[in-house]
C-alpha positions as CSV (number, residue, x, y, z in Angstrom):
1,X,72.4,18.4,2.6
2,X,75.4,17.9,4.1
3,X,77.5,14.4,4.0
4,X,76.9,12.5,7.0
5,X,80.3,11.4,8.8
6,X,81.2,7.9,10.0
7,X,84.0,7.7,12.0
8,X,85.3,4.2,13.9
9,X,88.1,4.8,16.8
10,X,89.4,2.2,19.2
11,X,90.8,2.9,22.5
12,X,94.5,3.3,22.0
13,X,95.2,4.3,25.9
14,X,94.0,1.6,27.8
15,X,94.2,-1.9,26.8
16,X,90.9,-3.6,25.7
17,X,89.7,-6.6,27.8
18,X,86.4,-6.7,27.1
19,X,83.5,-4.3,26.1
20,X,79.8,-5.0,28.2
21,X,77.8,-1.8,27.4
22,X,77.0,0.3,24.4
23,X,75.8,3.9,24.7
24,X,74.0,6.0,22.9
25,X,74.9,9.5,23.1
26,X,73.9,12.4,21.4
27,X,76.2,15.5,21.2
28,X,76.4,18.7,19.2
29,X,79.2,21.6,17.6
30,X,76.9,24.5,19.4
31,X,76.9,27.9,17.8
32,X,75.9,31.4,18.4
33,X,74.9,34.6,16.2
34,X,78.6,35.8,16.3
35,X,80.3,32.3,15.1
36,X,81.4,31.4,18.4
37,X,81.1,27.8,19.5
38,X,80.0,26.6,23.0
39,X,81.8,23.7,25.0
40,X,82.0,22.0,28.1
41,X,85.5,22.5,30.5
42,X,85.6,19.4,32.5
43,X,87.7,18.9,35.4
44,X,88.0,15.3,37.0
45,X,90.2,13.0,39.1
46,X,88.9,10.1,39.2
47,X,90.0,6.3,37.6
48,X,90.5,8.1,34.2
49,X,92.9,10.4,36.0
50,X,93.6,13.9,37.1
51,X,92.5,15.4,34.1
52,X,91.2,18.9,32.4
53,X,89.9,19.1,28.7
54,X,87.2,20.5,26.9
55,X,84.5,18.7,24.9
56,X,81.2,18.9,23.1
57,X,77.8,19.2,25.4
58,X,75.6,16.2,25.0
59,X,74.8,12.9,26.9
60,X,73.5,9.4,26.9
61,X,69.8,8.9,24.9
62,X,67.3,8.1,27.5
63,X,65.0,5.0,26.4
64,X,62.3,5.8,24.1
65,X,63.9,9.1,23.2
66,X,65.2,10.4,19.8
67,X,68.6,11.1,19.5
68,X,67.6,15.0,18.2
69,X,65.3,15.1,21.3
70,X,68.4,14.2,23.6
71,X,70.3,16.8,22.1
72,X,67.7,19.7,23.0
73,X,67.7,18.3,26.5
74,X,71.2,18.0,27.2
75,X,72.4,21.3,25.9
76,X,69.5,22.8,27.9
77,X,70.9,21.1,30.9
78,X,74.5,21.8,30.6
79,X,74.9,25.0,28.6
80,X,71.0,26.6,29.5
81,X,70.8,27.3,26.0
82,X,67.7,26.1,23.5
83,X,68.7,25.2,20.1
84,X,67.7,24.9,16.9
85,X,69.2,21.6,15.5
86,X,70.9,22.7,11.9
87,X,71.8,19.1,10.6
88,X,73.5,15.7,11.8
89,X,76.8,15.9,11.3
90,X,77.5,12.5,11.9
91,X,78.8,9.8,13.6
92,X,81.4,8.6,15.8
93,X,81.7,4.9,17.3
94,X,84.5,4.7,19.7
95,X,85.6,2.7,23.0
96,X,86.6,3.7,26.6
97,X,88.6,0.2,27.2
98,X,89.0,1.5,31.0
99,X,85.0,1.0,31.7
100,X,84.4,-1.5,29.2
101,X,82.4,0.9,27.2
102,X,81.5,1.5,23.5
103,X,80.2,4.8,23.1
104,X,77.9,5.8,19.6
105,X,78.0,9.5,19.8
106,X,75.4,10.8,17.4
107,X,76.7,14.3,16.4
108,X,74.7,17.8,15.8
109,X,75.4,21.3,14.8
110,X,73.2,23.4,16.6
111,X,72.5,26.9,16.3
112,X,71.4,28.8,19.5
113,X,68.1,30.1,19.7
114,X,68.2,31.4,23.4
115,X,69.8,31.5,26.6
116,X,69.1,30.6,29.8
117,X,70.3,29.1,33.2
118,X,71.9,25.3,33.3
119,X,70.6,22.6,35.1
120,X,73.9,20.6,36.1
121,X,73.6,17.3,37.9
122,X,75.1,16.6,41.2
123,X,77.6,14.6,39.2
124,X,78.6,17.2,36.6
125,X,78.8,19.7,39.1
126,X,81.0,18.2,42.0
127,X,82.9,15.3,40.3
128,X,83.2,16.6,36.4
129,X,83.2,20.4,37.9
130,X,81.5,21.3,34.0
131,X,81.7,24.8,33.1
132,X,80.5,26.3,30.0
133,X,83.3,27.7,28.0
134,X,82.6,30.1,24.8
135,X,85.3,30.0,21.8
136,X,86.2,30.7,18.1
137,X,87.4,27.9,16.1
138,X,91.3,28.4,16.6
139,X,90.8,28.3,20.5
140,X,88.6,25.2,20.2
141,X,91.6,23.7,18.5
142,X,93.8,24.8,20.8
143,X,92.2,23.6,23.9
144,X,91.8,20.1,22.5
145,X,95.5,19.8,22.0
146,X,96.0,21.0,25.2
147,X,93.8,18.2,26.8
148,X,95.7,15.5,25.1
149,X,98.3,15.9,28.1
150,X,95.9,13.2,29.7
151,X,94.9,9.9,27.7
152,X,91.2,11.0,28.3
153,X,91.7,14.1,27.0
154,X,93.9,12.4,24.3
155,X,90.7,10.1,23.5
156,X,88.9,13.0,23.2
157,X,90.3,15.1,20.9
158,X,90.5,12.1,18.8
159,X,86.9,11.8,18.7
160,X,85.8,15.6,18.2
161,X,88.5,17.4,16.3
162,X,87.3,15.6,12.8
163,X,83.9,17.1,13.9
164,X,84.9,20.4,14.9
165,X,86.9,20.6,11.2
166,X,83.9,19.4,9.4
167,X,81.4,21.6,11.3
168,X,83.8,24.4,10.8
169,X,83.2,23.6,6.6
170,X,79.4,23.6,7.2
171,X,79.1,26.7,9.1
172,X,81.2,28.4,6.5
173,X,79.0,27.4,3.6
174,X,76.1,28.8,5.4
175,X,77.3,32.1,6.1
């Protein structure tokens, strides 16, 4: 079994005034039979700024739900895929000081078993303009680097690049 990463990060983009809530989140590095990776592309213009970046698919853990259940549900909603959870990659604790939130991100490595239609929420469609992107590892790293042009993109890259790198190691081992 693989080692579980445990990463603690701070928001270096917005000053900390206070944190008033924790959000349990499940996220995944998703791959297909060809070894391509799936992410969501986000384009937003809100309090975080006008920005475009990629991030792993995932979302909030609902009351009574286990993170493994959340990730399967979220991947079906956002990417339209059914997955097998290969392993847990780890946990990243980070903050969005602008909205006073502490994020507890549980990361999984998931293999696509079937494709279907996504089921995005109105916010995901109209506020975040989510779309699915299929990338190689190198293309994903490049996209994260491009996203660093914005404050939020820098926070996302800080959180996700170590997870992406670790998942690459595991994928090379299981080939």
